[in-house]
N, C-alpha and C positions, 0 to 999 in steps of 0.2 A: 908162704903165708897166703891162704885163700882170701880173696876180697871180691865182693860182689853185691848183688841185690836180690832179695826175695820179695815177692808180692804176697801179701796176706789177705785172705778173703773169708767170708762166712762159709763154712763147709756145707751148709744146708741150702742157702739161697744164692751163694756166690757174690754177695754184696762186697765190694772192695772195702778193706779196712785200713790198710797201710802198706807202705813200702818200707822194707827193713834193709838198710845199707850196712853191711857187716864186714869185719875182717876177723880172722881167728888164726891161731897157731899153737902148736905144741911148744912148751917152754920147760925151764928147769923144774918147775913145781908140778907140771902136768899139762894143762891146756887152758887157753884163755880165749874168750869170745867177747867182742865189743861191737855194739851196733847203735845206730840212730834210726828212729822211726819217723816217717813222714805221712801225714794223713792225706787222703785223696785231694783235699783242698790245697795241699802244698805246705801246710803248717807243720812245724815240729810237734810230734805227739808223744814222744817218749824215748827211752834208751834202755839198753841191756848191757850189763858188765858182769860176766860170769867167769870165775876161775875155778878149775878143778885140780885136785891133787892127782898124783900118779895112779891112784886107785879109782879115780872117777868121782870122788866125793866133793861136794861144793864147799870150798874153803872160803869163798867170798862171792856174794851175790849182791848186786845193787840194781834195782829196777825203778824206772820212773815212768809214770803214765798219768796224764790228766792232772798233773801237779801232786799226785800221790807218790810216795816213795816207800820202798821196802829194801831193807838191808838184812841179809841173812847169811847163815853158814851152817855146816854140819857140826852140831854141838849138842850132845845128849839127844840124839836123833837129829832133827833140824830145828833151829832157833831163828827167830826174825824179829825185827822191829818195823812196824808200819806207821808211817807218819802222814797226817792229813794235809790238804793243801795249804792250810793256814800255818802249819808248823807248830801249832800249839798243843796238839794231841797226838802222842805217840803210844802205840799199843804193842806190848811184847807178846810173842807167842812161842810155843814149843810143842812139838808133836813127835812121837816115836815113829818117825818115817825115815826113808833112806835118802831122799833128795827132794828138790823142787821141780815143778813143771809149770807150763804156761803156754802162751800162744807163740812165743819165739821158737824158731827152729833150733836154737841153742840147746833147749831142754831135751829135744829128742836125741841129739848127739850125746849130751851128758848122760842120759839114761843108758844108752848103748855102751858108753865107757864104763859105767858102773857095773853093768850086768856081765859084760864080756862073753856073750853067748857064742856058741858054735852051732853049725847047721845040724849036727846030730843030737844036740841036747833037747831035753823036753822044755816046755814053756816054764818061765820063771815068774813068780809073783813079786811085785814091788809096790810099796806104799809111798806115795808122793804127796807133797803139799802143792796144790795148784793155785797159782796167783794169776788171776785173769783180769784183763782190762774191762772197763776203764778205771776201776777203783782199787785193783790189786787185792781184792778180798781173798783171804786164804781158805781153802777147802781141801780136806784130806780125801784122796782118791786111791783106790786099789786097782792096779792093772796087772795083766799077764802079758809077758813079752816072749815071742818065739822067733828065732832066726830060721826062716823057711828055706832060703837058699842063698848061695854066694856065687856070683858069676863074674868072670873077668872079660872085659871088652877091650878091643884094641882102639887106641886113639892116637892123634898126632903127637901127643905128649907121652906115649908109652901105654902100657896096660893099665886099665882102670877097673878096680874090683868094686862091685856093687852088691850090697847086702839088702835082701828083702825081708823085712820083719812083719809079723802079724801081731798087732796090739789089740787086746781085749779089755774093755771096761768091765770090771767084775760086778759092778752094781747093776748094769743093764744088759750085759752080754754082747753089746755092740762091738763089732770088729772092724779094723781098718788096716790097710797096708802102709808101710813107711819104707821108702827106698833111700839108702844112705851110701855114699862113697867117701871113705875116709872121715873127714870132719865137715862134710857138706851134705845137706839134705837135698836129694834130687827131686823127690815128690812125696807129699803127704797131704792128708785132708786139710784144706785151708791154706796150703803152702805151695808156691810155685817158685822154682829157681829161674830168675829172669836173666841174670848176668853173672858171669864168673870170669874174673880177670886172670886167675892162675889156678893150676890144678889143686885138688884137695890134698891136704897133708895125710901122709900114711902113718898111722899109729904103729908103734913097735909091738 
């Protein structure tokens, strides 16, 4: 069960946003990721709880940020309920999309589990519902993912396979690289892996 800490920052000006303390593991249903977020001030700023089925679909998502809450799942596309800080106003949403995304590294892992790309495959288009802090407002985005290369590196804990993905935002054409080993993001825009107490889990 990998356990560690990511630092999150603005990918454009590198302003620190939060530390995300996480643990994750494959399980009977697929994969689960749980994290707590801490603002630069040290205050608790949110949480992520995401469970995928064995095909990589989100069967349970619960996000908290700035007293806003979103609960969602793959249902007729993806369906969610967003609740305001007072708890008085809950808004339902549904989009013909494949999954959710957001600032947490969990969503990058989830997208790779859904797409199951191979290095020889062409780029694959995916539609996602983006939930971004601080108010978790939903926005539908289209991306293209390609697995550029897969390399194996020797470590003290045995061989580590690292996948390098190229992600393209189809509305702007902006591209960026994402490096993933198992169920841990090694590097991505706005994400740095600061601590890792145990090796990444290897998916079957």
